[in-house]
GUMITOR-980920 format. One record per residue (C-alpha): residue in three letters; x, y, z. Coordinates in steps of 0.02 Angstrom, whole numbers, padded with zeros to 5 digits, always signed. Each point is the difference from the previous one (the first is absolute). Layout:
N
AlaXYZ
...
***
This chain:
229
Met-04711+05674-04269
Glu-00028-00088+00167
Lys-00173-00067+00039
Ile-00093-00103+00131
Val-00153-00105-00036
Ser-00114-00084+00128
Ser-00019-00186-00027
Thr-00154-00104+00039
Asp+00046-00022+00185
Gly+00050+00181+00027
Ser+00187-00028-00019
His+00091+00148-00077
Ile+00102-00055-00150
Phe+00139+00115-00059
Tyr+00053+00012-00181
Lys+00090+00116-00121
Ile-00043+00048-00178
Leu+00141+00054-00115
Gly+00013+00031-00186
His-00125-00015-00141
Gly-00047-00133-00125
Ser-00048-00183+00011
Pro-00010-00055+00183
Ile+00125-00109+00093
Phe-00046-00057+00176
Phe+00147-00041+00115
Ile-00008-00112+00154
His+00151-00011+00116
Gly+00062-00148+00101
Asn-00023-00056+00180
Ser+00054+00131+00129
Gly+00036+00125-00140
Ser-00087+00152-00073
His-00030+00087-00166
His+00177+00070+00012
Ala+00065-00170-00060
Phe-00040+00051-00180
Gln+00094+00166-00009
Lys+00109-00061-00144
Gln-00155-00052-00096
Val-00083+00168+00034
Asp+00148+00089-00077
Ala-00007-00112-00153
Phe-00187-00008-00037
Gln-00090+00156+00062
Lys+00032+00094-00163
Asp-00110-00117-00102
His-00115-00079+00129
Gln-00114+00041+00145
Leu+00079-00085+00149
Ile-00103-00054+00151
Leu+00106-00048+00150
Met-00090-00062+00155
Asp+00053-00038+00177
Thr-00091-00162+00039
Arg-00096-00004+00164
Asp+00110-00016+00155
His+00143+00073-00104
Gly+00069+00174-00026
Lys-00133+00133+00024
Ser-00148-00120-00016
Thr-00099-00057+00153
Asn-00092-00161+00039
Glu-00162+00007+00099
Ser-00012-00189+00005
Asn+00094-00115+00118
Gln+00043-00107-00151
Leu+00104+00027-00157
Asp-00066-00105-00142
Phe-00011-00003-00189
Pro-00187+00043-00017
Ser+00025+00160+00100
Ile+00146+00053-00108
Phe-00102-00039-00156
Ser-00133+00120+00065
Asp+00134+00133+00025
Ile+00061-00019-00179
Leu-00177+00011-00067
Ala-00031+00156+00105
Ile+00151+00084-00080
Leu-00043-00053-00177
Asp-00180+00056+00020
Asn+00051+00164+00080
Glu+00112+00037-00150
Gln-00130-00066-00123
Ile+00124-00127-00069
Glu-00089-00146-00081
Lys+00154-00101-00045
Thr+00184+00014+00041
Thr+00170-00080-00019
Met+00059-00064+00170
Ile+00178-00012+00060
Gly+00033-00088+00165
Phe+00156-00045+00096
Ser+00013-00152+00116
Asp-00158+00000+00108
Gly-00063+00140-00110
Ala+00016-00116-00149
Asn-00097-00132+00098
Ile-00137+00128+00034
Ala-00006+00055-00183
Leu-00011-00180-00062
Ser-00138-00044+00123
Phe-00096+00160-00039
Ala+00007-00038-00186
Asn-00068-00174+00034
Tyr-00156+00074+00081
Tyr-00015+00159-00104
Pro+00076-00041-00170
Glu-00109+00132-00083
Arg+00100+00135+00092
Val+00174-00059-00053
Ser+00071+00016-00176
Lys+00179-00062+00031
Met+00109-00047+00148
Val+00184+00007+00042
Leu+00029-00112+00150
Ile+00171+00017+00080
Ser+00050-00144+00115
Pro-00172-00069+00045
Asn-00040-00166+00081
Ile-00164-00096-00001
Arg+00027-00104+00157
Phe+00105+00034+00154
Asp+00097-00160-00029
Gln+00063+00071-00166
Leu+00116+00112+00099
Lys+00171-00073+00034
Lys+00004-00091+00167
Ser+00114+00127+00083
Lys-00124+00139-00038
Gln-00147-00104+00064
Leu+00093-00025+00164
Leu+00039+00185+00013
Tyr-00182+00051-00025
Arg-00061-00127+00127
Ser+00127+00060+00127
Leu-00039+00185-00026
Tyr-00186-00036+00010
Ala+00018-00095+00164
Val+00104+00140+00077
Ser-00121+00135-00059
Glu-00157-00089+00059
Gln+00052-00091+00157
Leu+00148+00095+00071
Leu-00021+00181-00054
Arg-00190-00003-00018
Leu+00011+00104-00159
Lys-00171-00023-00078
Lys+00035+00100-00158
Gly+00171-00079-00027
Ala-00072-00173+00024
Arg-00142+00034-00124
Val+00123+00059-00131
Leu+00115-00150+00021
Arg-00147-00119+00001
Leu-00057+00064-00169
Ala+00169-00047-00074
Met-00025-00177+00063
Lys-00170-00027-00080
Asn-00030-00098-00159
Leu-00087+00100-00136
Pro-00190-00018-00007
Leu-00003-00049-00183
Thr-00159-00079-00068
Thr+00002-00173-00078
Asn-00036+00078-00171
Tyr+00140+00127+00011
Arg+00061-00047-00175
Glu-00164+00063-00072
Lys+00014+00163+00098
Leu+00184+00040-00026
Lys-00003+00017-00188
Met+00083+00172-00005
Pro+00184+00013-00049
Ile+00110-00028+00153
Leu+00186+00030+00018
Phe+00086-00089+00145
Ile+00171+00066+00053
Phe+00114-00090+00123
Gly+00181+00004+00052
Asp+00102-00158-00020
Lys+00045+00016+00185
Asp-00176+00046+00054
Ile-00083-00059+00160
Ile-00128-00086-00112
Asp+00031-00180-00051
Leu-00018+00018-00188
Asn-00018-00187-00026
Lys-00158+00005+00105
Met-00068+00155-00087
Ala+00033-00055-00179
Pro-00148-00122-00015
Phe-00123+00137+00049
Ile+00074+00123-00125
Asp-00001-00133-00135
Ser-00186-00026+00032
Leu-00038+00178-00056
Lys-00007+00018-00189
Gln+00037+00187-00003
Ala+00143-00006+00126
Lys+00184+00033-00029
Met+00141-00023+00126
Val+00163+00097+00007
Val+00139-00050+00121
Leu+00135+00130+00033
Asp+00177-00065+00025
Lys+00096+00035+00161
Thr-00155+00075+00081
Gly-00084-00031+00168
His-00171+00050+00064
Ser+00035+00188+00011
Ile-00020+00018-00187
Leu-00074+00175+00002
Lys+00152+00066+00093
Thr+00139-00098-00082
Arg-00057-00013-00182
Pro-00122+00144-00031
Leu+00061+00042-00176
Leu-00017-00179-00059
Val-00169-00019+00084
Asn-00061+00160-00082
Lys+00062-00060-00169
Glu-00099-00162+00019
Ile-00155+00095+00056
Ser+00013+00125-00142
Ser+00013-00133-00134
Phe-00146-00095+00076
Ile-00129+00138+00026
***
């Protein structure tokens, strides 16, 4: 079932509800949409209620603000959860979607039971240098040359450090599964200390795998998710 909810600033946020059972909330990556999780839909909709959103400025969702920031996206997530009367959910995020899920759980831990975070980063400098350069170049072209306000907002979000609180360890006590590829765009050596700081966190690194984990290794990803949730 396709739905649209109005967020606090009047933005229209699109999401889909599929299946029945315990809820799983999916958040796609930068410049993507809910379609990124099709292989997970096929695997989990028989036993779970799946909520798949298009984040604002993506897919079928609008953005009434001239900014794209984490607090606004948090409001969108809350609007969906409240509209569906979901008190607590498992969250699965990919790339920027994993960043959003992690940040949301930091501020609203009472709404998150477990998380599967696929290829997240905490700081922009935790991306490999070639990817940092690419983002900066694309952002400059979008903003200064092409004057693409929406495109620039979306790229800028990918370049932001996560707004984690200083007491994030006290907030992020739910079980968390981190999944990366060994050839990911994330520098795992820079991410490992953060993951190690979380008592309930587990990290899985898939061999011979890049950043496009959902496309290239869906069966293995689904197996890890299934055993975790």
